[in-house]
ZALUMMI-329460 format. One line per 4 residues: number of its first residue (from 1); their letters; for each residue x, y, z of N, C-alpha, C, O. Coordinates in pm, whole numbers, padded with zeros to 5 digits. Layout:
NUM) A) X/Y/Z/X/Y/Z/X/Y/Z/X/Y/Z | ...
// end
This chain:
1) MIWI) -00569/02800/-03856/-00674/02708/-03812/-00615/02589/-03737/-00670/02542/-03638 | -00499/02543/-03788/-00434/02427/-03724/-00391/02462/-03583/-00408/02382/-03491 | -00334/02584/-03564/-00286/02620/-03430/-00401/02637/-03332/-00386/02610/-03213 | -00518/02684/-03382/-00635/02695/-03294/-00680/02557/-03248/-00717/02538/-03132
5) LAIL) -00677/02460/-03342/-00715/02323/-03308/-00618/02265/-03206/-00659/02195/-03113 | -00490/02295/-03223/-00388/02244/-03129/-00412/02297/-02988/-00401/02223/-02891 | -00446/02427/-02978/-00474/02487/-02847/-00594/02422/-02781/-00594/02394/-02661 | -00698/02397/-02862/-00819/02333/-02809/-00788/02194/-02758/-00839/02153/-02654
9) ILAT) -00704/02120/-02831/-00667/01984/-02788/-00591/01988/-02657/-00617/01909/-02567 | -00494/02083/-02646/-00416/02095/-02523/-00504/02134/-02406/-00487/02082/-02295 | -00598/02223/-02428/-00688/02267/-02321/-00774/02152/-02275/-00798/02136/-02155 | -00822/02070/-02368/-00905/01954/-02333/-00825/01854/-02252/-00875/01797/-02154
13) TAQA) -00699/01831/-02294/-00614/01734/-02223/-00586/01779/-02081/-00587/01699/-01988 | -00561/01910/-02063/-00525/01962/-01931/-00640/01948/-01833/-00617/01940/-01712 | -00763/01943/-01883/-00878/01937/-01795/-00937/01796/-01787/-01044/01776/-01728 | -00869/01699/-01847/-00923/01563/-01853/-00926/01499/-01715/-00840/01524/-01632
17) DVTR) -01027/01415/-01693/-01033/01335/-01570/-00942/01214/-01587/-00925/01163/-01698 | -00885/01168/-01476/-00786/01060/-01481/-00819/00954/-01377/-00863/00985/-01266 | -00799/00828/-01415/-00819/00716/-01323/-00692/00631/-01318/-00629/00606/-01420 | -00657/00587/-01198/-00542/00499/-01178/-00583/00385/-01084/-00657/00406/-00989
21) KHRV) -00533/00264/-01113/-00554/00151/-01023/-00420/00079/-01003/-00344/00058/-01097 | -00394/00042/-00878/-00266/-00021/-00842/-00286/-00143/-00753/-00387/-00156/-00684 | -00188/-00232/-00757/-00170/-00336/-00656/-00045/-00299/-00578/00059/-00268/-00636 | -00056/-00302/-00444/00055/-00256/-00360/00081/-00355/-00248/-00013/-00405/-00185
25) TSQF) 00207/-00384/-00223/00247/-00458/-00103/00347/-00371/-00028/00438/-00314/-00089 | 00331/-00360/00103/00421/-00275/00180/00458/-00339/00312/00387/-00426/00363 | 00571/-00296/00365/00619/-00346/00492/00675/-00229/00572/00777/-00170/00538 | 00604/-00197/00681/00646/-00094/00776/00554/-00108/00895/00434/-00087/00884
29) MGAN) 00611/-00142/01010/00529/-00169/01128/00430/-00282/01099/00315/-00278/01142 | 00476/-00384/01025/00389/-00492/00981/00393/-00501/00829/00472/-00431/00765 | 00310/-00585/00772/00306/-00600/00627/00162/-00607/00582/00075/-00659/00652 | 00136/-00553/00461/00000/-00558/00409/-00003/-00565/00258/00096/-00534/00191
33) ESTT) -00117/-00605/00206/-00142/-00607/00062/-00266/-00521/00038/-00360/-00523/00117 | -00264/-00445/-00071/-00379/-00358/-00096/-00403/-00339/-00245/-00313/-00357/-00327 | -00525/-00303/-00277/-00561/-00257/-00411/-00616/-00117/-00396/-00691/-00088/-00303 | -00578/-00029/-00488/-00619/00110/-00478/-00676/00158/-00611/-00637/00112/-00718
37) ADYY) -00769/00251/-00602/-00824/00319/-00720/-00820/00468/-00690/-00876/00514/-00590 | -00755/00545/-00777/-00740/00689/-00758/-00806/00762/-00874/-00795/00722/-00990 | -00875/00870/-00840/-00947/00948/-00941/-00909/01095/-00928/-00895/01147/-00817 | -00892/01162/-01042/-00854/01303/-01044/-00944/01378/-01142/-00974/01329/-01252
41) AGDR) -00987/01496/-01102/-01068/01581/-01190/-01042/01726/-01153/-01103/01779/-01060 | -00950/01791/-01224/-00919/01931/-01197/-00862/01951/-01058/-00751/01907/-01028 | -00940/02018/-00971/-00893/02048/-00835/-00948/01951/-00731/-00957/01984/-00613 | -00986/01831/-00777/-01041/01730/-00686/-00972/01595/-00707/-00930/01563/-00818
45) SADE) -00961/01519/-00601/-00912/01381/-00613/-00985/01293/-00512/-01037/01342/-00411 | -00988/01165/-00541/-01049/01069/-00448/-00976/00937/-00463/-00934/00899/-00572 | -00962/00867/-00353/-00904/00733/-00360/-00988/00635/-00281/-01048/00669/-00179 | -00991/00513/-00329/-01060/00402/-00262/-00959/00289/-00249/-00891/00255/-00345
49) STVR) -00950/00230/-00130/-00852/00124/-00111/-00909/00011/-00025/-00994/00032/00062 | -00859/-00108/-00053/-00890/-00226/00027/-00758/-00283/00074/-00673/-00319/-00007 | -00740/-00292/00206/-00612/-00335/00265/-00633/-00460/00348/-00729/-00472/00423 | -00539/-00554/00332/-00540/-00673/00416/-00401/-00687/00480/-00301/-00702/00409
53) WTRG) -00396/-00681/00613/-00269/-00695/00685/-00233/-00843/00693/-00316/-00926/00729 | -00109/-00874/00659/-00064/-01013/00654/00035/-01048/00764/00065/-01166/00787 | 00086/-00947/00833/00182/-00974/00941/00189/-00853/01034/00171/-00739/00991 | 00215/-00880/01162/00234/-00771/01256/00113/-00741/01341/00012/-00812/01339
57) FMKT) 00126/-00632/01417/00023/-00592/01512/-00112/-00568/01445/-00217/-00606/01497 | -00108/-00505/01327/-00233/-00472/01258/-00306/-00597/01209/-00428/-00597/01196 | -00231/-00703/01181/-00299/-00828/01142/-00380/-00881/01260/-00493/-00928/01243 | -00321/-00873/01380/-00391/-00917/01500/-00515/-00832/01524/-00622/-00884/01557
61) MSGG) -00500/-00700/01508/-00611/-00609/01532/-00725/-00629/01432/-00843/-00620/01467 | -00689/-00657/01308/-00790/-00670/01203/-00836/-00812/01182/-00932/-00837/01108 | -00768/-00908/01247/-00801/-01049/01225/-00765/-01096/01085/-00813/-01200/01040 | -00681/-01020/01017/-00641/-01056/00881/-00749/-01034/00778/-00736/-01078/00664
65) KPSE) -00858/-00966/00818/-00969/-00943/00724/-00947/-00812/00647/-00892/-00716/00702 | -00988/-00808/00521/-00973/-00685/00442/-01054/-00571/00500/-01164/-00592/00552 | -01001/-00451/00491/-01074/-00332/00537/-01073/-00228/00425/-00974/-00212/00354 | -01184/-00157/00413/-01198/-00057/00308/-01189/00083/00367/-01229/00108/00481
69) SGTI) -01136/00174/00287/-01129/00314/00329/-01128/00403/00205/-01110/00356/00093 | -01148/00531/00226/-01148/00625/00115/-01108/00764/00161/-01127/00800/00277 | -01054/00841/00070/-01015/00978/00100/-01054/01069/-00016/-01036/01032/-00132 | -01107/01185/00015/-01142/01284/-00086/-01066/01412/-00054/-01074/01464/00057
73) VRLD) -00993/01463/-00153/-00919/01588/-00137/-00983/01693/-00228/-00996/01673/-00349 | -01021/01804/-00168/-01083/01913/-00245/-00995/02038/-00232/-00996/02106/-00130 | -00919/02065/-00338/-00837/02185/-00336/-00923/02311/-00337/-00886/02413/-00280 | -01039/02303/-00403/-01127/02419/-00410/-01184/02457/-00274/-01207/02574/-00247
77) KEVV) -01206/02357/-00188/-01260/02381/-00054/-01151/02376/00054/-01177/02407/00170 | -01028/02337/00014/-00916/02320/00106/-00955/02230/00223/-00942/02268/00339 | -01002/02111/00190/-01046/02016/00292/-01016/01874/00247/-01012/01844/00128 | -00994/01787/00346/-00974/01644/00320/-01079/01568/00400/-01092/01587/00521
81) WSLN) -01154/01482/00332/-01252/01396/00397/-01200/01253/00397/-01163/01201/00291 | -01198/01189/00512/-01156/01049/00524/-01280/00964/00552/-01351/00986/00650 | -01305/00867/00465/-01429/00789/00471/-01408/00652/00535/-01305/00587/00513 | -01506/00609/00612/-01509/00475/00670/-01635/00405/00618/-01742/00419/00678
85) PKEK) -01624/00331/00506/-01742/00267/00446/-01814/00169/00538/-01936/00155/00531 | -01739/00102/00625/-01800/00003/00714/-01895/00070/00813/-02006/00021/00835 | -01852/00181/00871/-01933/00250/00972/-02019/00360/00912/-02103/00419/00981 | -02000/00388/00782/-02074/00495/00715/-02051/00630/00785/-02143/00707/00810
89) TYTE) -01924/00655/00817/-01887/00781/00882/-01771/00844/00806/-01708/00780/00722 | -01743/00971/00838/-01628/01038/00778/-01574/01143/00874/-01647/01194/00959 | -01446/01174/00860/-01385/01281/00938/-01342/01390/00841/-01325/01366/00721 | -01324/01508/00894/-01290/01624/00810/-01170/01696/00869/-01164/01721/00989
93) MTFA) -01074/01730/00782/-00961/01812/00824/-00936/01917/00718/-00918/01886/00600 | -00936/02043/00761/-00909/02151/00667/-00758/02162/00645/-00679/02115/00726 | -00721/02224/00536/-00578/02245/00509/-00517/02331/00620/-00402/02309/00659 | -00593/02428/00669/-00544/02515/00775/-00512/02434/00901/-00410/02456/00966
97) EYRE) -00599/02339/00935/-00576/02253/01051/-00453/02167/01029/-00374/02145/01122 | -00435/02118/00907/-00319/02033/00876/-00190/02115/00889/-00092/02068/00946 | -00191/02237/00835/-00072/02323/00844/-00040/02356/00989/00077/02362/01027 | -00143/02378/01071/-00122/02408/01212/-00062/02288/01284/00024/02303/01371
101) MIRK) -00108/02169/01249/-00054/02047/01308/00095/02033/01274/00175/01996/01360 | 00131/02062/01149/00271/02056/01107/00353/02160/01182/00465/02132/01225 | 00298/02280/01197/00370/02388/01267/00401/02350/01412/00512/02370/01460 | 00300/02294/01480/00320/02255/01619/00423/02144/01632/00506/02145/01722
105) ASEE) 00418/02048/01541/00514/01938/01544/00656/01990/01523/00750/01944/01587 | 00670/02088/01431/00801/02147/01405/00853/02223/01527/00971/02214/01559 | 00766/02295/01593/00806/02370/01713/00851/02276/01824/00949/02303/01893 | 00778/02167/01842/00813/02070/01946/00948/02006/01918/01026/01982/02010
109) MQQA) 00976/01980/01789/01106/01921/01753/01218/02020/01781/01324/01981/01832 | 01197/02148/01748/01299/02249/01771/01323/02269/01921/01436/02288/01965 | 01215/02264/01998/01228/02278/02143/01306/02161/02203/01389/02180/02292 | 01278/02041/02154/01349/01923/02203/01497/01931/02170/01581/01891/02250
113) EGEE) 01529/01983/02050/01669/01996/02011/01739/02099/02099/01858/02085/02129 | 01664/02203/02140/01723/02306/02224/01751/02257/02365/01844/02305/02429 | 01671/02163/02414/01686/02112/02550/01790/02002/02560/01849/01981/02666 | 01814/01931/02449/01907/01819/02451/02031/01852/02371/02026/01927/02273
117) EVAD) 02141/01796/02412/02265/01814/02338/02257/01737/02207/02227/01618/02207 | 02284/01805/02098/02276/01741/01967/02405/01666/01940/02514/01718/01961 | 02393/01542/01893/02510/01460/01865/02592/01522/01753/02538/01591/01666 | 02726/01498/01755/02815/01553/01653/02790/01489/01517/02812/01553/01414
121) TTAE) 02744/01367/01516/02721/01297/01390/02580/01240/01388/02523/01210/01493 | 02526/01227/01270/02395/01163/01254/02419/01018/01216/02532/00977/01189 | 02311/00941/01213/02322/00800/01175/02382/00787/01036/02459/00695/01009 | 02346/00880/00948/02395/00873/00810/02546/00891/00804/02613/00827/00723
125) DMYE) 02600/00981/00889/02743/01008/00888/02827/00892/00941/02948/00888/00921 | 02763/00798/01009/02836/00683/01064/02874/00582/00957/02948/00487/00983 | 02822/00602/00833/02843/00504/00727/02925/00562/00612/02919/00681/00582 | 03001/00473/00549/03072/00506/00425/02983/00459/00310/02947/00342/00302
129) WTVE) 02947/00553/00220/02844/00523/00121/02900/00506/-00020/02993/00575/-00060 | 02842/00411/-00092/02867/00395/-00235/02732/00384/-00305/02640/00321/-00253 | 02721/00444/-00422/02598/00440/-00501/02625/00367/-00632/02720/00398/-00703 | 02540/00270/-00663/02559/00187/-00782/02435/00187/-00870/02322/00174/-00821
133) DKSE) 02457/00203/-01000/02348/00200/-01097/02337/00058/-01152/02429/00010/-01219 | 02226/-00008/-01123/02204/-00146/-01168/02093/-00154/-01273/02034/-00261/-01293 | 02064/-00044/-01338/01953/-00038/-01433/01974/-00133/-01551/02085/-00148/-01602 | 01865/-00195/-01592/01867/-00276/-01713/01864/-00183/-01834/01790/-00084/-01835
137) TEPK) 01943/-00215/-01934/01956/-00124/-02049/01843/-00140/-02150/01808/-00044/-02219 | 01785/-00259/-02160/01682/-00283/-02259/01543/-00254/-02204/01513/-00289/-02090 | 01458/-00189/-02283/01320/-00163/-02239/01238/-00291/-02242/01277/-00389/-02306 | 01124/-00291/-02174/01032/-00404/-02182/00889/-00355/-02164/00865/-00249/-02105
141) TING) 00796/-00432/-02215/00655/-00396/-02206/00593/-00458/-02082/00601/-00579/-02062 | 00530/-00374/-01999/00465/-00420/-01877/00320/-00369/-01878/00296/-00249/-01887 | 00228/-00462/-01870/00084/-00428/-01871/00044/-00339/-01988/-00046/-00256/-01978 | 00113/-00358/-02100/00077/-00286/-02221/00153/-00158/-02245/00134/-00094/-02349
145) WMCR) 00241/-00116/-02152/00317/00007/-02167/00466/-00024/-02183/00521/-00107/-02111 | 00530/00043/-02279/00674/00027/-02297/00747/00103/-02186/00728/00223/-02169 | 00830/00031/-02111/00894/00089/-01992/01047/00080/-02001/01102/-00009/-02066 | 01111/00174/-01935/01256/00169/-01917/01287/00166/-01768/01211/00216/-01685
149) NAHV) 01400/00106/-01736/01434/00077/-01597/01529/00180/-01536/01622/00227/-01602 | 01504/00215/-01412/01596/00293/-01330/01611/00219/-01198/01520/00219/-01115 | 01726/00155/-01180/01752/00073/-01061/01882/00123/-00996/01991/00102/-01049 | 01867/00188/-00882/01981/00248/-00814/01986/00200/-00670/01884/00194/-00601
153) EATG) 02106/00164/-00625/02125/00119/-00486/02236/00199/-00419/02342/00224/-00477 | 02209/00240/-00296/02311/00304/-00212/02339/00212/-00096/02248/00171/-00024 | 02466/00178/-00076/02506/00089/00033/02595/00165/00130/02696/00223/00092 | 02554/00165/00256/02633/00230/00360/02696/00127/00452/02626/00040/00506
157) VNKQ) 02828/00134/00471/02901/00043/00558/02949/00121/00680/03018/00222/00666 | 02912/00074/00798/02951/00141/00921/03103/00154/00930/03176/00057/00914 | 03149/00276/00957/03293/00303/00961/03363/00229/01075/03482/00200/01066 | 03289/00198/01182/03346/00129/01297/03322/-00021/01295/03395/-00097/01358
161) NPED) 03219/-00064/01221/03182/-00206/01219/03133/-00243/01079/03018/-00215/01046 | 03217/-00306/00997/03181/-00338/00858/03064/-00436/00844/03008/-00450/00736 | 03028/-00504/00954/02913/-00595/00948/02782/-00518/00945/02681/-00568/00895 | 02783/-00397/00998/02663/-00314/01003/02650/-00240/00870/02731/-00153/00838
165) KVII) 02547/-00275/00793/02528/-00216/00661/02384/-00169/00642/02291/-00226/00700 | 02367/-00066/00561/02235/-00018/00521/02229/-00018/00369/02321/00029/00303 | 02121/-00072/00314/02104/-00076/00169/01973/-00008/00131/01865/-00050/00173 | 01983/00098/00051/01866/00171/00003/01849/00140/-00145/01940/00162/-00224
169) TVNM) 01732/00088/-00182/01706/00047/-00320/01586/00120/-00377/01481/00128/-00315 | 01604/00174/-00498/01493/00228/-00576/01500/00161/-00713/01597/00178/-00787 | 01396/00085/-00745/01394/00010/-00870/01260/00038/-00939/01155/-00008/-00894 | 01265/00113/-01049/01142/00154/-01116/01145/00121/-01265/01247/00136/-01332
173) WNSP) 01030/00077/-01314/01007/00063/-01458/00906/00170/-01495/00787/00158/-01464 | 00955/00276/-01564/00873/00392/-01594/00835/00398/-01742/00908/00350/-01828 | 00719/00458/-01768/00675/00472/-01906/00616/00611/-01929/00534/00657/-01850 | 00659/00678/-02038/00598/00807/-02074/00466/00788/-02148/00400/00886/-02182
177) EVPG) 00429/00663/-02175/00308/00635/-02251/00181/00634/-02165/00070/00635/-02219 | 00196/00632/-02033/00079/00624/-01945/00001/00754/-01952/00056/00861/-01926 | -00127/00748/-01989/-00205/00871/-02008/-00243/00937/-01875/-00268/00869/-01776 | -00246/01071/-01875/-00293/01144/-01758/-00185/01179/-01657/-00217/01231/-01550
181) AEEI) -00058/01152/-01689/00049/01176/-01592/00063/01325/-01559/00088/01360/-01444 | 00048/01412/-01659/00063/01556/-01636/-00044/01609/-01541/-00016/01692/-01455 | -00166/01560/-01557/-00274/01605/-01470/-00248/01566/-01324/-00271/01645/-01233 | -00199/01442/-01304/-00171/01395/-01168/-00057/01474/-01106/-00064/01514/-00990
185) TAFT) 00048/01497/-01184/00163/01574/-01135/00120/01714/-01094/00160/01764/-00989 | 00040/01778/-01178/-00006/01914/-01148/-00089/01917/-01021/-00072/02005/-00937 | -00178/01820/-01006/-00262/01815/-00886/-00176/01793/-00762/-00193/01863/-00661 | -00085/01698/-00769/00000/01665/-00653/00084/01784/-00611/00097/01811/-00491
189) QRYM) 00142/01855/-00707/00223/01971/-00675/00141/02080/-00606/00187/02142/-00511 | 00020/02102/-00654/-00068/02202/-00591/-00107/02160/-00449/-00112/02242/-00358 | -00134/02033/-00433/-00175/01980/-00302/-00063/01991/-00200/-00083/02040/-00089 | 00057/01946/-00239/00170/01951/-00146/00209/02095/-00114/00248/02126/-00001
193) KALG) 00200/02183/-00213/00233/02323/-00188/00133/02385/-00090/00172/02463/-00003 | 00006/02350/-00105/-00098/02402/-00016/-00076/02357/00129/-00109/02430/00223 | -00022/02238/00145/00003/02186/00280/00142/02220/00332/00169/02207/00451 | 00231/02264/00242/00367/02292/00282/00444/02166/00310/00527/02161/00402
197) MDEM) 00418/02061/00231/00482/01932/00254/00554/01883/00129/00544/01942/00022 | 00627/01772/00146/00700/01708/00038/00618/01593/-00017/00535/01536/00054 | 00642/01556/-00145/00567/01447/-00207/00592/01313/-00139/00511/01221/-00153 | 00702/01300/-00066/00730/01176/00006/00620/01145/00108/00599/01029/00145
201) ALTP) 00551/01250/00152/00447/01232/00254/00331/01149/00203/00252/01098/00282 | 00319/01135/00072/00208/01059/00015/00226/00909/00032/00130/00833/00020 | 00349/00865/00060/00374/00722/00083/00385/00697/00233/00484/00739/00294 | 00287/00630/00295/00288/00609/00440/00416/00544/00489/00458/00440/00439
205) GLIQ) 00478/00607/00589/00598/00549/00650/00727/00587/00582/00834/00566/00639 | 00722/00644/00461/00845/00671/00387/00930/00777/00455/01052/00762/00463 | 00869/00885/00502/00946/00991/00568/01015/00938/00692/01133/00964/00714 | 00940/00862/00775/00997/00807/00899/01113/00713/00868/01215/00716/00937
209) AALL) 01097/00629/00766/01198/00530/00734/01323/00594/00675/01435/00548/00702 | 01306/00699/00596/01419/00760/00527/01489/00868/00610/01595/00916/00571 | 01430/00906/00722/01479/01019/00799/01625/01005/00839/01700/01102/00833 | 01668/00885/00880/01804/00864/00926/01906/00873/00812/02024/00899/00836
213) YQNR) 01860/00851/00690/01951/00847/00575/01902/00944/00467/01905/00911/00348 | 01858/01062/00509/01788/01154/00420/01870/01193/00297/01819/01184/00185 | 01995/01235/00316/02075/01281/00203/02099/01171/00101/02088/01194/-00020 | 02131/01051/00151/02157/00941/00059/02029/00897/-00011/02032/00862/-00129
217) FDEV) 01918/00900/00061/01791/00862/00001/01755/00961/-00110/01708/00920/-00216 | 01775/01090/-00085/01748/01191/-00187/01835/01169/-00311/01789/01186/-00424 | 01961/01132/-00289/02053/01109/-00400/02006/00992/-00487/02011/00999/-00610 | 01960/00886/-00422/01911/00770/-00496/01784/00804/-00574/01770/00764/-00690
221) MQAA) 01693/00878/-00511/01569/00915/-00578/01596/01004/-00700/01530/00991/-00802 | 01693/01093/-00688/01728/01179/-00801/01788/01097/-00915/01757/01120/-01032 | 01875/01002/-00881/01938/00917/-00982/01834/00831/-01054/01850/00800/-01172 | 01729/00793/-00984/01626/00706/-01042/01538/00779/-01143/01460/00716/-01213
225) KKAP) 01551/00911/-01151/01471/00988/-01246/01524/00979/-01388/01469/01040/-01480 | 01632/00903/-01408/01691/00889/-01541/01596/00823/-01639/01605/00846/-01760 | 01503/00740/-01590/01403/00678/-01676/01278/00765/-01674/01212/00774/-01571 | 01244/00830/-01785/01130/00923/-01785/00997/00851/-01777/00985/00733/-01811
229) GEPV) 00896/00924/-01731/00761/00870/-01730/00711/00833/-01592/00776/00861/-01491 | 00596/00772/-01589/00530/00731/-01465/00565/00587/-01430/00575/00503/-01520 | 00586/00556/-01301/00618/00418/-01263/00502/00322/-01294/00389/00344/-01253 | 00534/00216/-01367/00438/00108/-01391/00462/-00002/-01289/00368/-00062/-01236
233) QSLI) 00589/-00028/-01262/00628/-00115/-01150/00735/-00040/-01071/00824/00022/-01129 | 00727/-00046/-00938/00826/00026/-00858/00851/-00045/-00726/00762/-00109/-00669 | 00973/-00033/-00679/01013/-00085/-00548/01098/00020/-00480/01198/00065/-00535 | 01057/00060/-00359/01139/00145/-00273/01162/00067/-00145/01067/00026/-00079
237) EIKR) 01288/00045/-00110/01318/-00044/00003/01441/00003/00078/01539/00050/00020 | 01434/-00010/00211/01548/00017/00297/01572/-00108/00383/01483/-00151/00456 | 01692/-00164/00373/01729/-00283/00451/01852/-00252/00535/01933/-00166/00502 | 01864/-00326/00646/01981/-00309/00730/02031/-00445/00778/01955/-00530/00823
241) NQPK) 02161/-00463/00766/02225/-00582/00820/02259/-00553/00965/02353/-00478/00993 | 02183/-00611/01057/02192/-00574/01198/02210/-00697/01286/02185/-00810/01243 | 02253/-00676/01411/02273/-00790/01502/02145/-00870/01518/02036/-00815/01532 | 02161/-01000/01517/02048/-01090/01537/02038/-01122/01685/02133/-01174/01744
245) GKKV) 01924/-01091/01745/01908/-01115/01888/01783/-01193/01918/01699/-01216/01831 | 01771/-01234/02043/01651/-01307/02084/01533/-01213/02090/01547/-01093/02117 | 01417/-01269/02066/01296/-01190/02078/01273/-01154/02224/01315/-01226/02314 | 01206/-01043/02247/01181/-00996/02383/01113/-01102/02468/01150/-01122/02584
249) GEAI) 01015/-01171/02411/00942/-01274/02484/01033/-01387/02531/01020/-01435/02643 | 01126/-01428/02443/01219/-01536/02479/01311/-01493/02592/01336/-01570/02685 | 01361/-01369/02585/01451/-01320/02690/01380/-01312/02825/01438/-01347/02928 | 01253/-01268/02825/01176/-01259/02950/01154/-01397/03009/01169/-01416/03130
253) KEGA) 01118/-01494/02925/01094/-01630/02973/01220/-01690/03037/01213/-01753/03142 | 01336/-01669/02971/01461/-01722/03024/01495/-01658/03158/01540/-01725/03251 | 01474/-01526/03167/01502/-01456/03292/01410/-01501/03404/01455/-01516/03518 | 01282/-01523/03374/01186/-01568/03473/01219/-01709/03521/01207/-01739/03640
257) ASEA) 01260/-01796/03429/01294/-01934/03465/01416/-01937/03557/01421/-02012/03654 | 01514/-01853/03525/01635/-01847/03608/01602/-01796/03748/01656/-01847/03846 | 01516/-01697/03758/01476/-01641/03887/01399/-01744/03970/01419/-01753/04091 | 01313/-01821/03906/01234/-01923/03976/01324/-02032/04031/01304/-02078/04143
261) MSKL) 01424/-02075/03954/01515/-02180/03998/01596/-02136/04119/01625/-02217/04208 | 01632/-02007/04123/01715/-01959/04234/01640/-01962/04366/01704/-01961/04472 | 01507/-01964/04364/01427/-01960/04487/01398/-02100/04542/01352/-02113/04656 | 01426/-02204/04462/01407/-02340/04511/01519/-02376/04609/01631/-02328/04593
265) PFGK) 01488/-02463/04714/01591/-02496/04813/01713/-02564/04752/01823/-02548/04803 | 01695/-02638/04646/01808/-02707/04584/01851/-02638/04454/01938/-02686/04380 | 01789/-02528/04430/01815/-02463/04302/01921/-02355/04313/01955/-02309/04421 | 01969/-02318/04199/02064/-02208/04190/02048/-02141/04054/02000/-02201/03958
269) KKAP) 02089/-02021/04051/02073/-01947/03927/02153/-02013/03815/02263/-02065/03834 | 02090/-02008/03700/02156/-02063/03583/02279/-01981/03551/02276/-01858/03553 | 02385/-02050/03521/02509/-01980/03488/02488/-01894/03365/02418/-01935/03272 | 02547/-01777/03364/02531/-01690/03247/02585/-01758/03122/02689/-01824/03128
273) PKEE) 02518/-01744/03013/02563/-01810/02890/02698/-01757/02845/02732/-01642/02869 | 02773/-01845/02779/02901/-01803/02725/02879/-01703/02612/02783/-01712/02536 | 02970/-01611/02605/02959/-01512/02499/02980/-01579/02364/03078/-01650/02342 | 02887/-01555/02276/02896/-01612/02142/02917/-01499/02041/02880/-01384/02066
277) PVQY) 02976/-01534/01928/02996/-01431/01825/02862/-01370/01783/02762/-01441/01771 | 02860/-01241/01762/02737/-01174/01721/02703/-01214/01579/02785/-01205/01488 | 02580/-01258/01561/02534/-01294/01428/02450/-01181/01371/02374/-01115/01443 | 02465/-01159/01242/02393/-01051/01176/02291/-01107/01077/02309/-01214/01019
281) ELKV) 02182/-01032/01059/02081/-01070/00962/02033/-00946/00887/02024/-00837/00944 | 02003/-00965/00758/01958/-00856/00675/01806/-00844/00690/01732/-00935/00652 | 01760/-00732/00746/01618/-00713/00773/01563/-00594/00694/01629/-00491/00681 | 01442/-00610/00644/01374/-00503/00573/01316/-00407/00676/01235/-00446/00760
285) KFSV) 01357/-00281/00670/01306/-00179/00762/01186/-00105/00702/01098/-00058/00773 | 01186/-00095/00571/01075/-00032/00500/01074/-00084/00356/01178/-00099/00293 | 00954/-00110/00305/00943/-00155/00167/00803/-00125/00115/00704/-00147/00184 | 00797/-00074/-00007/00668/-00059/-00075/00688/-00094/-00222/00773/-00037/-00290
289) QSEL) 00609/-00188/-00268/00616/-00235/-00406/00480/-00213/-00472/00378/-00256/-00419 | 00481/-00146/-00586/00357/-00107/-00650/00356/-00145/-00797/00459/-00143/-00864 | 00237/-00182/-00847/00220/-00213/-00989/00095/-00143/-01040/-00013/-00156/-00983 | 00111/-00069/-01149/-00001/00000/-01212/-00077/-00101/-01298/-00022/-00160/-01391
293) TEAS) -00203/-00121/-01266/-00283/-00220/-01338/-00382/-00158/-01436/-00426/-00224/-01530 | -00416/-00030/-01415/-00511/00035/-01504/-00488/00186/-01503/-00466/00245/-01397 | -00493/00247/-01622/-00480/00392/-01633/-00567/00440/-01747/-00565/00382/-01856 | -00643/00544/-01723/-00730/00595/-01829/-00754/00744/-01813/-00745/00799/-01703
297) VAAV) -00785/00808/-01924/-00825/00948/-01926/-00967/00950/-01979/-00989/00943/-02100 | -01063/00959/-01889/-01205/00957/-01925/-01283/01021/-01812/-01233/01034/-01700 | -01405/01060/-01840/-01488/01127/-01741/-01509/01041/-01617/-01537/00921/-01626 | -01494/01104/-01500/-01515/01036/-01372/-01644/01089/-01310/-01671/01210/-01314
301) DAGK) -01723/01001/-01254/-01849/01039/-01189/-01822/01145/-01083/-01741/01123/-00992 | -01889/01259/-01093/-01869/01369/-00998/-01898/01327/-00854/-01846/01388/-00761 | -01980/01224/-00835/-02012/01177/-00701/-01893/01120/-00628/-01895/01109/-00505 | -01788/01082/-00701/-01666/01029/-00638/-01602/01132/-00546/-01530/01097/-00453
305) FEVP) -01628/01261/-00575/-01560/01368/-00503/-01648/01435/-00398/-01620/01546/-00352 | -01755/01366/-00361/-01845/01415/-00256/-01862/01307/-00149/-01854/01188/-00179 | -01886/01350/-00025/-01915/01254/00082/-02045/01181/00047/-02146/01246/00018 | -02045/01048/00048/-02167/00973/00010/-02286/01007/00099/-02270/01038/00218
309) AGYK) -02403/01001/00041/-02526/01028/00116/-02540/00926/00229/-02512/00807/00211 | -02584/00974/00346/-02604/00884/00459/-02485/00874/00553/-02498/00822/00663 | -02367/00925/00510/-02249/00922/00597/-02260/01031/00704/-02303/01144/00675 | -02222/00997/00827/-02228/01096/00935/-02088/01146/00971/-01992/01069/00972
313) LKKK) -02078/01275/01000/-01952/01335/01038/-01911/01287/01178/-01988/01299/01273 | -01791/01233/01189/-01738/01186/01316/-01651/01295/01375/-01549/01332/01317 | -01691/01347/01490/-01617/01456/01553/-01483/01406/01604/-01469/01290/01643 | -01383/01496/01603/-01249/01460/01648/-01243/01459/01799/-01137/01431/01856
// end
């Protein structure tokens, strides 16, 4: 009787609906702050997010005002719906269309490699790498969950120029106490397998940022798995110590001023500046910091996984 009860409990847990809420700050092609709510129910998921750009091109485009969006993934229908609450519209992409898009992109990359001479070394090979474990040994409670730390850094020093450095950081506080982790993992694995993609694709910009240092990034991510459980707080960051130069606008203005002076009857071109030592600055190339604020295993409204009434399909 006890084993029958155990099976029933496991079956109920495997089919439980799950809710997650996060606060996220990220930096890639600008910087933004967002709040997200994610819902899972068997072969369906939905997310709702509010994003406010704080720096960069997107801040200018959005005027720094928050924008809302949503996505619904239906494994049963093999379709992804992207919602625009402001315009009350949505777009649709089937898994087949997504796989075809990936296939074409892969073919174009292979064709480009065939037409161009491939360099003997990649950006990653130009650096001498060391990996350091900086994890804190003592656990701590964050937002009600007991967490353990996995903090790993890989530092690459350019073999030809020691001033040129790359630092890859993964710093996570994980907890096995967060409910619903197995359901999310199972859904994510099924989703990525259906698309033929890696889980890194779920973090915007991560693949592009890590591409130059793929092997080292994979090594750091594997080392960070030493702390079991789901991330309650996490930081993934890539920084580079690179030459500090003038902004494009400043260089254009100086060049224009020099050209204007040379055309005056008493003017002459400004003498070229004296060569100065190259100054380096540590710049963030990619960063995403996330904090889990709410997690629950409870029934989710089935309407979360359907396109809201009144929304119109926006053709591609």
